[in-house]
VEXDREN-2710 file (C-alpha; in Angstrom, 1 decimal):
% VEXDREN-2710
k/r/px/py/pz
1/MET/1.0/-21.0/-1.1
2/LEU/0.1/-17.0/-0.4
3/ASN/0.4/-17.5/3.2
4/ASP/3.5/-19.5/2.6
5/ILE/5.5/-16.4/1.0
6/LEU/4.1/-13.8/4.1
7/GLN/5.6/-16.5/6.3
8/HIS/9.0/-16.4/4.4
9/ILE/8.8/-12.5/4.6
10/ASN/7.7/-11.6/7.9
11/LYS/11.7/-10.8/9.2
12/TYR/11.5/-7.7/7.1
13/ASP/9.4/-4.2/7.9
14/VAL/9.1/-2.9/4.6
15/ILE/8.9/-4.7/1.0
16/SER/9.6/-3.3/-2.4
17/PHE/8.0/-4.7/-5.4
18/ASP/9.1/-3.9/-9.1
19/ILE/7.0/-2.5/-11.3
20/PHE/7.4/-4.1/-15.1
21/ASP/7.0/-8.2/-15.4
22/THR/6.0/-7.7/-11.7
23/LEU/3.4/-5.8/-10.2
24/ILE/2.5/-4.8/-14.4
25/VAL/3.1/-7.1/-17.6
26/ARG/3.2/-5.1/-21.1
27/ASP/1.6/-6.5/-23.7
28/VAL/4.4/-7.2/-26.5
29/ASP/7.2/-9.7/-26.0
30/ASN/9.8/-7.4/-25.2
31/PRO/9.9/-3.8/-23.8
32/ALA/11.2/-2.7/-27.4
33/ASP/8.3/-4.1/-29.4
34/VAL/6.5/-0.9/-27.8
35/PHE/9.4/1.5/-30.5
36/LYS/8.1/-0.4/-33.2
37/LEU/4.4/0.1/-33.0
38/MET/5.7/3.8/-32.1
39/GLU/7.3/3.2/-35.9
40/ILE/4.5/2.5/-37.1
41/GLU/2.4/5.2/-35.8
42/LEU/4.3/8.1/-36.1
43/ASN/5.2/6.3/-39.7
44/ILE/9.5/7.2/-39.4
45/PRO/11.0/4.7/-41.3
46/GLY/13.8/2.8/-38.4
47/PHE/12.2/4.7/-35.9
48/ALA/12.4/1.6/-33.4
49/GLU/16.0/1.0/-33.4
50/LYS/16.6/5.5/-33.5
51/ARG/15.2/4.7/-30.3
52/VAL/17.4/2.2/-28.8
53/ASN/20.2/3.5/-30.6
54/ALA/19.4/6.8/-28.8
55/GLU/18.8/5.6/-24.9
56/ILE/22.6/3.0/-25.0
57/LEU/24.1/6.9/-26.2
58/ALA/22.1/8.5/-23.5
59/ARG/23.2/6.2/-20.9
60/LYS/27.1/6.6/-22.7
61/LYS/26.8/10.2/-22.3
62/ASN/24.7/10.6/-19.2
63/VAL/27.2/10.4/-15.6
64/LYS/24.4/9.6/-13.7
65/ASN/23.2/6.3/-13.3
66/GLU/20.0/6.9/-14.9
67/VAL/19.1/8.7/-17.2
68/THR/15.3/10.4/-18.1
69/ILE/12.9/9.7/-21.3
70/ASN/14.0/13.1/-21.6
71/ASP/17.7/12.3/-21.5
72/ILE/16.7/9.4/-24.5
73/TYR/15.1/12.5/-27.2
74/LEU/18.1/14.9/-26.7
75/SER/20.5/11.6/-28.1
76/PHE/17.6/10.7/-30.7
77/GLU/18.6/12.9/-33.4
78/GLY/16.6/14.1/-36.3
79/LEU/13.8/14.8/-34.5
80/THR/11.8/18.7/-34.0
81/SER/11.6/19.8/-30.1
82/ASN/7.6/19.5/-31.1
83/LEU/8.6/15.8/-32.3
84/VAL/10.5/14.8/-28.4
85/ALA/7.1/16.3/-27.6
86/LYS/4.8/14.0/-29.6
87/CYS/6.9/10.9/-29.6
88/ILE/7.4/10.9/-25.2
89/LYS/3.0/11.5/-25.3
90/ILE/2.8/8.4/-28.1
91/GLU/5.3/6.5/-26.1
92/LEU/4.0/7.1/-22.4
93/GLN/0.4/5.7/-23.7
94/MET/1.3/3.0/-25.6
95/GLU/2.8/1.7/-21.9
96/ILE/-0.7/2.6/-20.5
97/GLU/-2.8/0.8/-23.6
98/LEU/-0.3/-1.9/-23.4
99/CYS/0.4/-2.3/-19.6
100/HIS/-2.2/-4.9/-17.2
101/PRO/-1.6/-5.9/-13.2
102/ASN/-0.1/-8.9/-12.9
103/LEU/-3.1/-11.2/-11.4
104/GLU/-0.9/-13.6/-10.2
105/LEU/0.8/-10.5/-8.3
106/ILE/-1.5/-8.1/-7.1
107/GLU/-2.7/-10.6/-4.1
108/PHE/0.4/-11.1/-2.7
109/TYR/0.7/-6.5/-3.0
110/LYS/-3.2/-6.7/-1.8
111/GLN/-1.8/-9.3/1.2
112/CYS/1.2/-7.1/2.2
113/LEU/-0.6/-3.3/1.7
114/LYS/-2.3/-5.5/5.0
115/GLN/0.8/-6.0/7.0
116/TYR/3.6/-3.8/6.0
117/ARG/4.5/-0.9/4.8
118/VAL/4.4/-1.1/1.2
119/ILE/6.8/0.7/-2.4
120/ILE/7.0/0.4/-5.5
121/THR/10.7/1.1/-6.7
122/SER/11.7/0.7/-10.4
123/ASP/14.7/1.7/-12.1
124/MET/12.9/3.4/-15.3
125/TYR/13.7/6.0/-17.8
126/LEU/10.0/7.2/-17.8
127/PRO/9.5/9.7/-14.5
128/HIS/7.6/9.7/-11.3
129/ASP/4.2/11.0/-12.9
130/MET/3.8/8.8/-15.7
131/MET/4.8/5.6/-13.9
132/LYS/2.3/6.1/-11.5
133/GLU/0.3/7.2/-14.0
134/ILE/0.8/3.3/-15.9
135/LEU/0.4/2.4/-11.7
136/ASP/-3.3/4.0/-11.3
137/SER/-4.2/3.4/-14.9
138/CYS/-3.9/-1.1/-13.2
139/GLY/-5.1/0.2/-10.7
140/ILE/-2.2/0.1/-8.5
141/THR/-3.0/1.9/-5.5
142/ASN/-2.5/2.1/-1.8
143/TYR/1.7/1.7/-1.8
144/GLU/3.6/4.0/0.9
145/GLN/6.1/5.7/-1.6
146/LEU/7.0/5.1/-5.1
147/TYR/10.7/4.9/-5.9
148/ILE/11.9/5.7/-10.0
149/SER/15.1/5.7/-10.1
150/CYS/15.4/8.6/-13.4
151/ASP/13.8/10.5/-9.6
152/VAL/16.8/10.5/-8.0
153/GLY/19.6/9.9/-10.8
154/LEU/20.4/6.5/-8.9
155/ALA/19.6/3.0/-9.8
156/LYS/19.1/-0.4/-8.3
157/GLY/22.0/-2.3/-9.7
158/GLY/25.8/-1.8/-9.6
159/ARG/26.4/0.0/-6.4
160/GLY/22.6/-1.0/-5.4
161/ASP/23.0/3.4/-4.2
162/LEU/19.1/3.7/-5.0
163/TYR/18.5/0.5/-1.8
164/LYS/20.4/3.1/0.4
165/TYR/18.9/5.8/-0.8
166/ILE/15.5/5.1/0.2
167/SER/16.9/3.0/3.5
168/ASP/17.4/6.2/3.8
169/ASN/14.6/8.2/3.3
170/LEU/12.5/5.7/5.0
171/GLY/14.9/5.8/8.0
172/VAL/14.9/1.8/7.4
173/ASP/17.9/-0.4/7.6
174/THR/18.0/-2.0/4.6
175/LYS/18.1/-5.4/6.4
176/TYR/14.7/-4.5/6.9
177/ILE/14.2/-4.1/3.3
178/THR/13.2/-6.8/0.5
179/HIS/12.0/-6.1/-2.9
180/ILE/10.1/-8.6/-4.9
181/ILE/10.8/-8.7/-8.3
182/THR/9.2/-11.5/-11.0
183/HIS/10.4/-12.6/-14.6
184/SER/7.7/-12.8/-17.2
END
């Protein structure tokens, strides 16, 4: 099956992999479950719902296509700056602890590394260094470039500005780039 997939993508020069639910899976049913776990650890009743609402508010306030984790927590009412820093640290640590490589895709990823330029692309509010830490903790390395939407303020969806940015950055026409995404 792996060879069939590799033959199907042979017209591309660059293979882009999504992160969550593709290269990495979380040990929770829903990404927002991370916030429920944070609520327990922080002992802040209603934290999970407030965290979800803060992200919604940050996206409404933000004129860019993508928000950062700092934007989200700045929209979270009632948190001191010390608590914001603590929440961001805990959220990242929980993401690292709850993430593991998607073994079904890792072999395909490794084969692609041998034959193609491989990049990783994600719509995510966690910045590059945090996402790299998560990937490293899952043993996902050797990719050419890591593109995170919040770093450049562009999302994959909508007008597809992130893909245009990647195309320009790599000097490769978008028709020679494919994006691998799966859903658990």
